[in-house]
N, C-alpha and C positions, 0 to 999 in steps of 0.2 A: 453577700454574696452569690444568692442566686440571682438578686437583679442583675450582676455583673456578669455572670456565665448566659442568662440569657439576652443579654445586650452583645455579648460576642456572637452569640449564636445567630441573632437577627445580622450582624453586620456579615458574615460570614455567608449566609444566605442571600441576600441582597448584595454582596459583591459577587458571588457568583452566578447571581441572573444577569447582573450590567456586562458580567464578560464571555458568556456565553450564547448565543443564536442559539433559535431553535434548529429543528433537527429538520433537512430539506432533503426528499426524495428525489435523487438526480437520474434515476432511469423509471419507466413507467410501465415497464414489465410486456408490453405491449410493441412497442417499436423503439427503434434506434432514434429518433430526434432525440436530440442534442448530444446525438454520437458522433461522430466523422473518422476514418481512415481514406488513406490514398486508394487503396481497394476496399471496397465493401466488400466483394465476391467471397473473402473469408468469414465474413461476421453476420450475424441474422439471430433472429428472437427465437427459440425454441422451450419448453418448460417453465414461461417467464421468465427468462435467463438470456441474456447478452451471451452469445454462443462464440465461441470461436473454432474453425476449426481448419485442419491440411490432411490432406490425404495423398496417396500416392500420385493422382493424375493432377490435385490439384497444390500445387506447392509453392512457398511464394522463394523468391530468390533472397529475401534478406526478410528481418525479423519486419511484423506489421501490425501497428499500434491502432486502436484505438481511442479517440481522445475525446475525453467532455470537452463540450462548447460553451461550459460555462463560465471562461476566464482563470485565472490562475489564482491557485489558492494558498495561504500565508500560513497563518494559525488555525490547527482545525483539529477536530476526529470526523473517522472516517468508518462506517462498519457497514459488511458485506458478507454473504455469503458466496460462496464457491465450491466447486469440485470439478475435478481433473480427469482425462482418461487416456492412457497411453504409458506403453514402457519407460518410455524416455522424455513422458510429457514436462514442458516446464513454460512456465507463465509467470503472473506477478501482479502488482497494483504499483505502476510509477506514479507517486509523490512528488511537486513542487520541481517537476521534471522540466526539462529544456528541451522545445518541438525544433527540432534538426533536420536540414536535405532528407528527402527521400518519403517524410513522417515518422524517422527516428525519434526517439524520445528517450535522451541522455537524464542519468541520475538517481538518484535515490528510487528503490523497488523494495517494498515488502514481497520476497518472493513465495512464490510454488513450482514446486520442482518435487515429480515425483521420488527421483533417483535420488542419491547423496545426501547430506546433511544443510541443504540449503532453505529446505522449507521453514519459515517464520523468521529469518534471519533480514539484513536489508543488506542489499547488494547495489555496487555504483555501476550502474548501468552505461556501458560505453565510455567508463571512467578510468584512470588507472589506478582506483586504490582498489578494485574489485570488492573483497567482503569489508563490510565496515563494521558488521556485526551479527556474526555467527549467532545461530539459535544454544542460548545458556550465557550469553554473554553481556557485561555491561561494560560498553567500551567510553572513552572519554580521548577525542582527537583532541587535541589543542593549536594555536594557531598556527605553529611551526609544523604541525603533521606529526607530534609526536603522539603515539597512544597508550595507553593506560587501560588493562583488561582486568575485569572482576568474573568470574566464573561463579556461575550457579546451578545447580541440577536443573538438567533438561527438560522440561515441563512435557514434550511430546515422548520421549522414552520407550514406553508404550507401544507408539508410533498412531497411524491413523487410517479411516478407511476411507481414501481421498476420493471416492466414486460415491462418496455420500455426502449430503450438503454439511459441509463446515462453515464456522465464524470468524471473518479476519477481524481485526479492530485496531485502526492507526490513532495514534494520536499523536504531536506535533504542537509543538509550542517552545518559540523560539530556536535556540540552539539545541532542545530535547526532546527525542524521539521515543514512544514504546511501542511495541508491536505485541498486540494477543492473540493466542488462537483460542477458540472457546473457550473462553473469559481465562485462560494461563500466559503470563507473560513470559515473550519465548525469549526477548530479547528488549536492551533499551543504547541507547547512543546518545553522546552530547558531544557533538560534531561542531568545531570552532575554527576549523582550520581558513585559513586567510585563501582567499580565492576560490575554494573550491565547496565549501557549504555552501547549500543553497536555501535560501531564504523562502521562497515563493514559486510558483510554477505552476505546470498542469498536473491533471489526473488522467492516467491512461492505461488500458490492459495490452500487452503484447501476444504473440502467438509467434512461434520460430520455425522453420526452415528443417527440414530432415523428416524423421521420422511421422508417421501422422499422430496426429494429437488432438483433442477436444475440451475445451474446458470453458466452462460458465460461471457467471457473475449475476445474482439477484438480492432482493431487497437492500440495495446499494443507498445510504444515506449519509450525508453530511451535514456536519456542526461547526460551524466558523467562530471563532473566538474575534472579540472584539480588542481591538489594540488597548493595553494598562493606558 
């Protein structure tokens, strides 16, 4: 019996090592090499972090996205630290995104918003579906677009100091997506909707026009999953 259990453990470990590749740092902490936006004047490196900033004097006409130039990602894990400043500041991490005209990125966004219930949820940026999974939700969207929602306790009910560093963790494998902040599960999505669910796409971070804001991202690490 012990031998059988040992064999199972070895097989599980071997399977995991085959399916998951190593972690890759996709930001060097010093330059914006490997990242690009149509207007780079809104982005810089400060405090060892990719920094997006708007002011009253320098405010974009529409959302600005800085896009990782390493190609599309499909099944992956992404970890990064973030902090955000401004009473109405709003940003996030686009993943499996579609690059459109004017440098806009459509699709899944792991939300980072100072106000409202959006932090820790998945938003359909520029898409018709809006909130795909709010914080504290497990959502299944079937092929026809019908949703089934299961609620769980809000892991961030006590709130966070968003001006201090917090860690986001995104896992996307097949149709299933999980978000975590500081190790706590914030939402889950199983998106199977025909013609709308995205299987792969770009990584990007936005800043938005309006009230002055500042957002920073550092220690950005990507791990891809090999096809089964």
